[in-house]
C-alpha positions in Angstrom: 0.0 0.0 0.0 2.8 2.4 0.9 4.6 1.6 -2.4 1.4 2.4 -4.3 1.0 5.7 -2.4 4.6 6.6 -3.2 4.1 5.8 -6.9 0.9 7.9 -7.0 2.7 10.8 -5.3 5.7 10.5 -7.6 3.4 10.5 -10.7 1.6 13.5 -9.5 4.8 15.3 -8.8 6.0 14.5 -12.3 2.8 15.8 -13.9 3.1 19.1 -11.9 6.8 19.4 -12.9 5.8 18.8 -16.6 3.1 21.4 -16.3 5.5 24.0 -14.9 8.0 23.2 -17.5 5.4 23.6 -20.2 4.4 27.0 -18.7 8.0 28.1 -18.7 8.4 27.1 -22.3 5.3 29.0 -23.6 6.5 31.3 -26.4 5.1 34.8 -26.0 4.7 37.2 -29.0 4.5 41.0 -28.8 1.1 41.6 -30.4 -2.4 40.1 -30.6 -4.6 40.4 -33.6 -8.1 41.1 -32.2 -10.1 41.3 -35.5 -9.9 42.1 -39.1 -12.6 43.0 -41.6 -14.2 45.7 -43.7 -14.8 49.3 -42.7 -12.9 52.5 -42.2 -10.1 53.3 -39.7 -12.2 56.1 -38.2 -15.3 53.8 -37.7 -13.2 51.0 -36.2 -11.3 53.4 -33.9 -14.5 54.7 -32.4 -15.9 51.2 -32.0 -12.6 50.1 -30.4 -12.7 53.0 -27.9 -16.2 52.1 -26.9 -15.4 48.5 -26.4 -12.4 49.3 -24.3 -14.3 51.7 -22.1 -17.1 49.1 -21.7 -14.5 46.6 -20.4 -13.0 48.8 -17.7 -10.2 50.6 -19.6 -9.6 54.4 -19.7 -8.5 55.9 -23.1 -5.7 58.3 -22.2 -4.8 59.3 -25.8 -4.8 58.5 -29.5 -3.1 59.7 -32.6 -2.6 58.9 -36.3 1.2 58.4 -36.9 0.6 58.2 -40.7 -2.2 57.6 -43.2 -4.5 54.6 -42.6 -3.4 54.1 -39.0 -4.6 55.1 -35.6 -3.2 54.1 -32.2 -5.4 54.2 -29.1 -3.6 54.0 -25.7 -5.4 52.8 -22.6 -4.8 52.1 -19.0 -6.8 50.8 -16.0 -6.4 50.3 -12.2 -4.6 46.9 -12.6 -2.0 48.4 -15.0 -1.3 51.4 -12.8 -1.2 49.2 -9.6 1.3 46.9 -11.3 3.4 49.8 -12.4 3.4 51.2 -8.9 4.9 47.9 -7.6 7.6 47.7 -10.4 10.9 49.5 -10.8 10.4 52.0 -13.6 7.0 50.4 -13.9 5.6 53.4 -15.7 7.0 52.0 -19.0 4.3 49.3 -18.6 1.4 51.3 -17.3 -0.5 51.2 -20.6 -1.4 49.0 -23.5 -1.5 50.2 -27.1 -4.2 49.3 -29.6 -3.8 49.9 -33.3 -6.3 50.2 -36.1 -4.6 49.8 -39.4 -6.0 49.6 -43.0 -4.3 47.1 -45.3 -5.9 47.0 -48.7 -9.6 46.6 -48.2 -9.1 45.2 -44.7 -8.9 47.0 -41.3 -6.9 45.2 -38.6 -7.4 45.8 -34.9 -4.4 44.7 -32.9 -2.9 45.4 -29.5 0.2 44.8 -27.4 0.3 41.5 -25.6 0.2 42.4 -21.9 1.9 39.2 -20.7 4.7 39.7 -23.2 5.2 43.4 -22.2 5.0 42.5 -18.5 7.9 40.2 -18.8 9.9 42.4 -21.2 9.6 45.3 -18.8 10.2 43.1 -15.7 6.9 44.0 -14.1 5.9 42.7 -10.7 2.8 40.9 -12.0 2.1 39.1 -15.3 -1.0 41.1 -16.3 -3.0 38.0 -17.3 -6.1 39.7 -16.1 -5.5 42.6 -18.4 -4.8 40.2 -21.3 -8.2 38.6 -20.6 -10.0 41.9 -20.5 -8.4 43.1 -23.8 -9.4 39.8 -25.4 -12.9 40.2 -24.2 -13.1 43.8 -25.5 -11.3 43.3 -28.9 -11.1 39.6 -29.6 -8.1 37.3 -29.9 -7.5 35.8 -33.4 -3.8 35.1 -33.0 -0.6 36.3 -31.5 1.9 37.7 -33.9 5.1 39.7 -34.4 7.8 37.1 -33.7 8.5 33.4 -33.5 8.2 34.0 -29.7 10.2 34.2 -26.5 9.7 32.6 -23.1 9.0 34.7 -20.1 12.4 33.8 -18.7 14.2 35.1 -21.8 12.1 38.2 -22.0 13.0 39.2 -18.5 16.7 39.3 -19.5 16.1 40.3 -23.1 18.5 42.2 -25.3 18.7 42.0 -29.1 22.3 40.8 -29.3 25.7 41.2 -27.7 26.5 44.8 -26.8 22.9 46.0 -27.0 21.0 47.5 -24.1 18.8 45.7 -21.6 15.6 47.1 -19.9 17.6 48.2 -16.9 19.9 50.4 -19.1 17.6 53.3 -20.1 18.9 56.6 -21.4 18.9 59.4 -18.9 17.5 62.3 -20.8 17.5 65.0 -18.1 18.0 65.6 -14.4 16.0 68.3 -12.8 15.8 69.7 -9.3 12.4 68.2 -8.5 9.9 65.8 -10.0 7.5 68.6 -10.5 10.1 70.6 -12.4 10.9 67.6 -14.6 7.2 67.0 -15.5 6.6 70.7 -16.1 9.6 71.0 -18.4 8.5 68.0 -20.4 4.8 69.2 -20.6 6.0 72.6 -21.9 8.4 71.2 -24.5 5.9 68.7 -25.8 3.3 71.4 -26.2 5.8 73.4 -28.2 6.7 70.4 -30.3 10.4 70.7 -29.4 12.6 68.6 -31.6 9.6 67.3 -33.4 8.3 65.5 -30.3 4.7 66.0 -29.1 2.4 64.6 -26.5 0.0 61.7 -27.1 -0.9 60.9 -23.5 0.2 61.2 -19.8 -0.3 58.7 -17.0 0.6 59.4 -13.4 1.6 56.3 -11.4 -0.2 56.2 -8.0 1.8 56.2 -4.8 5.1 57.3 -6.2 6.8 60.2 -8.1 6.5 58.6 -11.5 4.8 59.9 -14.6 4.9 58.4 -18.1 4.2 60.2 -21.4 3.6 58.8 -24.8 5.1 60.9 -27.5 4.7 61.2 -31.3 7.9 61.9 -33.2 7.9 63.7 -36.6 10.9 65.0 -38.4 10.6 68.7 -39.2 13.1 68.4 -42.1 14.2 65.6 -44.4 17.4 65.5 -42.3 15.4 64.5 -39.3 13.9 61.4 -40.8 15.8 59.0 -38.6 13.6 59.9 -35.5 10.4 60.1 -37.5 7.6 57.5 -36.6 6.5 57.2 -40.2 9.9 56.7 -41.6 11.0 54.1 -39.0 7.9 52.0 -39.4 8.1 52.2 -43.2 11.4 50.4 -42.9 10.6 47.7 -40.3 6.9 47.1 -40.2 6.4 45.3 -43.5 4.6 42.0 -42.8 0.9 41.3 -43.7 -0.3 41.9 -40.2 1.0 45.3 -39.1 2.7 46.0 -35.8 1.4 49.6 -35.6 0.9 49.2 -31.8 4.7 49.5 -31.4 3.9 53.2 -31.3 4.0 55.7 -29.6 7.3 55.8 -27.7 7.5 56.5 -24.0 9.3 59.1 -21.8 9.3 58.3 -18.1 9.8 60.9 -15.3 10.8 59.0 -12.2 11.8 61.1 -9.3 13.9 64.0 -10.6 15.2 62.2 -13.6 13.7 61.7 -17.1 14.3 58.4 -18.9 13.6 56.6 -22.2 14.2 53.0 -23.1 17.1 53.1 -25.6 15.8 52.4 -29.1 17.9 49.3 -29.6 15.9 47.8 -26.8 12.6 49.5 -27.3 12.3 48.7 -31.0 13.8 45.2 -30.6 11.1 44.2 -28.1 8.4 44.8 -30.7 10.5 43.4 -33.5 12.7 40.7 -32.0 12.9 38.7 -35.2 13.9 41.6 -37.4 17.1 40.8 -39.4 20.3 42.7 -38.5 21.1 43.2 -42.2 19.3 43.1 -45.6 16.0 44.5 -46.8 13.7 45.7 -44.0 16.4 45.3 -41.4 17.8 47.1 -38.4 20.7 48.2 -40.7 18.1 50.4 -42.5 17.5 52.4 -39.3 21.0 52.2 -37.9 21.0 56.0 -37.2 17.5 56.0 -35.5 18.5 55.0 -31.9 20.7 58.0 -31.5 18.4 60.3 -33.4 15.5 59.3 -31.1 17.6 59.7 -28.0 18.7 63.2 -29.0 15.2 64.3 -29.8 13.9 63.0 -26.5 16.8 64.7 -24.6 15.8 68.1 -26.0 12.1 67.4 -25.4 12.8 66.6 -21.8 14.7 69.8 -21.2 18.1 68.1 -21.2 21.2 69.3 -23.0 23.4 67.8 -25.7 27.1 68.4 -25.7 29.0 70.7 -28.0 29.2 68.0 -30.6 25.4 67.5 -30.5 25.7 64.2 -28.6 
């Protein structure tokens, strides 16, 4: 009898271990396709906002980075609470929803909360947020990469020498948190360096505020920081990853940060080739161009050489 009990216990333990291993091996992808069908971007955007609101989300901003595309940004209490418990959690305090027209079809897609929670090393996995988004917008398929495990995402970098999540750019250092936020608000309103405000979210319980920003080159020479130009080079597959946009600026305490573009872009496009057509090589100058624009928008200063 004892032998039988031991065998049953061992079998149960093996099944639990196999289940845990399977969970650890689940491949996460950066985006979810909610739906696709006929209609206009404007109609779908309004219906999307209504569905999100009905399912407990707050729309904090939206913008059209280029023709036939709109991005809607949302948050809720669960996202903000998780951000409050996470170091530099403001980067993950929102989810982005895209409405993109491809030919005669309109695609509604959104960032995968579980993928983003792991890529940004959040305290919680945001499975509840994922379920709420799926209920609001549908869940046809995950896309945007072959996939990465949660473990790999939490220590992700594109390749040797590239930045990790915990190596953001320090854009500016002000005397107080309020001064840092005010400087950023003023510069975004003025469109400094081609950077403007899409949304703002204040993280409860700590001095942390995240802004979503649109980036538009004012001259042909500024194209390397331009949302439209960058996406024209790297977002080329049949299902569009428009929800990569907009970029974030985080004010945490007195300092203003941004995720360096070699990390921020790579998390949305981890399978993008290093070289060749539609590759990172095509936007090689973009990470520094983005950083410089965000420094100026944050009230920071570049050196005499413009770096």
